[in-house]
Residue, then its C-alpha position, 0 to 999 in steps of 0.5 A: m924545757k931545755p936548760k939555758i946552759l945548753t943554749t949559751i954554752q954553744d958559742y961560749s968564750w974565755s972573755q965571757f967566762g971572765a965576765d961571768a966569773l967576776a959577776g959570780v964573785t960579786v953576787a957571792l959577796v952579797a949572798l953570804p951575809l944575806s943568806i945567813a941573815i935569812a936563815i937566822a930570821s927563819g929560825a934555822p941554823p945560820a949555816a942552812g942559808l949558806v948551804t941553800a945558796m950553794v946547793a940550790g943556787f948551783l942547780i937553779s943556774a945549771l938546770g934553769g930556763s933563764r940565762v942570768q937567774i941567781g937562786g938561793p934563800t929569799g925573804a919571801f920564805i921567812v914567814v912560812v919557814y919560821a911557822v913550819i919550824h915552830e910547829h914541826g921542828y927543823d926536820g918538818l921543814l926539810l920534809a916540807t921543802l922536799i915535797a914542794g920540790l916534787i910539786l914544782l918538778i911535776a908542775g914543770l914536767l906538765r908545762a904549768g909554767r904559764l899558769i902561774r901568771h893567772v895569779p892576780e897581781a893584787v894578791i902577789e903584792g898583798f902577800t909581799l907587803g904582808i911578808a915585809v911587815v912580818i920580816a921587819v917586826s921579827q928583826l926588832k929583837d936582834l936589832a935592839g939586842m933584846t934577850g928572852p925566849a924565841l918569839p912565837a910564829d903568830f904576829l900578835p903573840k910576837l908583838e906581845g913577846l917583844w913588849a914583854m922583853r922590852q926591859s932588856i933593850d941594849p942601847v948599843s945594839v939599837a945604835r948599831g942597828v939603826g945606824a946600819v939601816a940609816a947608812i944603807l938607805v942613805l949611801r945606796r941613794v948616793a952611790p946605788r951601784i956599790p953593794w952597801l948592804v954588804l959593806v955596812v954589815v961588814l964594817a959594823s961587824i969589824a967595829t964589834a970585832l975590834g971592841f968598839a961598842p961590842v954587840e952579839t955576833v953569829s958565833a956568840r949565839y949560834g956557835a961556830l959555822p961548819d967548815a964543810l958541806p954536810m953529807p946528804s941525808l933524808p929527813n924523817v918521814s911518816a904518813e901523819l907528818l906528810i899530811a900535816l905538812f902538805p899545805s905548807a909544802l904547797t905554799i913553799a912551791f907556790l912562792s918558789g914558782i911565783e918569785s922565780l918567774l918574776s925574777a926571770i921576767v925582770a932578768d929578761r927585760m934587763i938583758g933583752g932575753a926570753h926565759r923558759s918558764n917550764a925549765e925554770l920550774i923544773a930547776q926550782g923543783a930539783a933545787n928544792i929537792a936537793s937543798p933539804l937533803f943537805g940541811g938547806l932551806p927552800a930556794t927560789g930565784a932572787i930578784a935582787r941577786t939576779a939584778t946584781n948579776v946582770n949589772a956586774g956583767g953576768r950573761t950566762p948560767v955560768a955566773g950563777m954556778v960560780h956564785a955557788l962555788v964561791v960561797l962554798l969556798a968561803l965556807l971552807v976557808a973563811a967560816p970564822l969571818a962569817d962567825a963574827l957578823a954582828l946580829p944587829a947589823l944582819a937585822a938591819l940588812l933584813i929590815v932594809t930588805a923588807w922595806t925594799m920588798s914593800e916598794p913604798h914608792r908605788w903607793p900613789e899608783r896602788l891608791r889609784l887601783p880600782k877599789a875592789d883591787l885595792a881592797l884585795l891587795i890590803g886584805t891579802a896583806a892583812l891575812t898574811v900578817l894576822a892569819d896565815l900565808t897559806v890562807a892569804i894566798a888561797v883566799g886572795t887568789m879565789i877572790g881575785l879570779a872571781l873578780r877577773l871573771s866578773r869583768g870578763e878578763i880571760e887573758a892573764p894580765r902582765w905582771h908588774t916586775p919590780f926592781r926590789w934590790g933598792g932605791d926607786k928605780r923602775e922598769k923602763 
């Protein structure tokens, strides 16, 4: 359970600090627009995403069991966060996140890190596919510049809401958003090491700011971002609310544990290291306790940002801590620039993120799975989209474990660890 920073700091050098600092700045540039986009898609204030990247990102690096893990808000939480806010308001989300943090902290202290590996991979892939579909559909409103009431949390009513506001489609927003999606997908194949996700969003926003086919921006819809970190405070608590929020808190804790350990495994294979799973759960717990105190969202290890960190030269937790401090600095001195981000471009960013999460290049491999596993994957995805993520995880895990026991498989299988940040690059 010992944090990796206590190990890496023993032979730390100025040259390593230089590499970590450069990597931290690089990751921060990716995290800034992505954190805002995730917050907006979740139905939260844009600043909540930045607060999560700062507070949770710093703690995940400082206390975690991975040398290079980068923490913050991720697309995996959008579905459950949107549903909690829709049903219980933003205070309900803050309380659910705090409870999830306590669950993760207890799980880490009880050394439950390796138990998560028993969750069937078909279930993980299924709910990831389902989340990707819901994220993509939820972004169609902003991508097309449609106006109307907030979309419902449930998928089919969401489709009905989009159809009802189809007359308000803005052709300029559609062109800007679809153009951004196409530009990101094409350019990152041509030059995959360049952060096109960030550059395309920035260029589209600059075009809007200069008056070239203007579209709606972050500040136009949500007002100016704050230029300081909010003071910590406790959310409202009641016994009735605690009971109502507990299933959502369990889902948040589960997702945080799964995503952080997947990300840590990816990082291990990239740098030839070995993470400490229980320290990682403790760090996730601390981060998800602290983030809502400052008004932030649920957090976990982010596979794409972790990979960006490694590729940029980060090799110790200092890089993740620098990333969090750079996001804070950006909030303090450059909030007006973030205000000018174009909403169709941010929607495009999340649609590309959803496409990457779904790993479309893996469908030939998935179709070769045993019929029962493929049915479990598709069934979990369908439940995630049409019913509820909590139900999908619970039902899928029970069925998956029953399948494994029926085959006499006692040992937890090795998880597939995707490179979800882009392209078709695969593990070697």
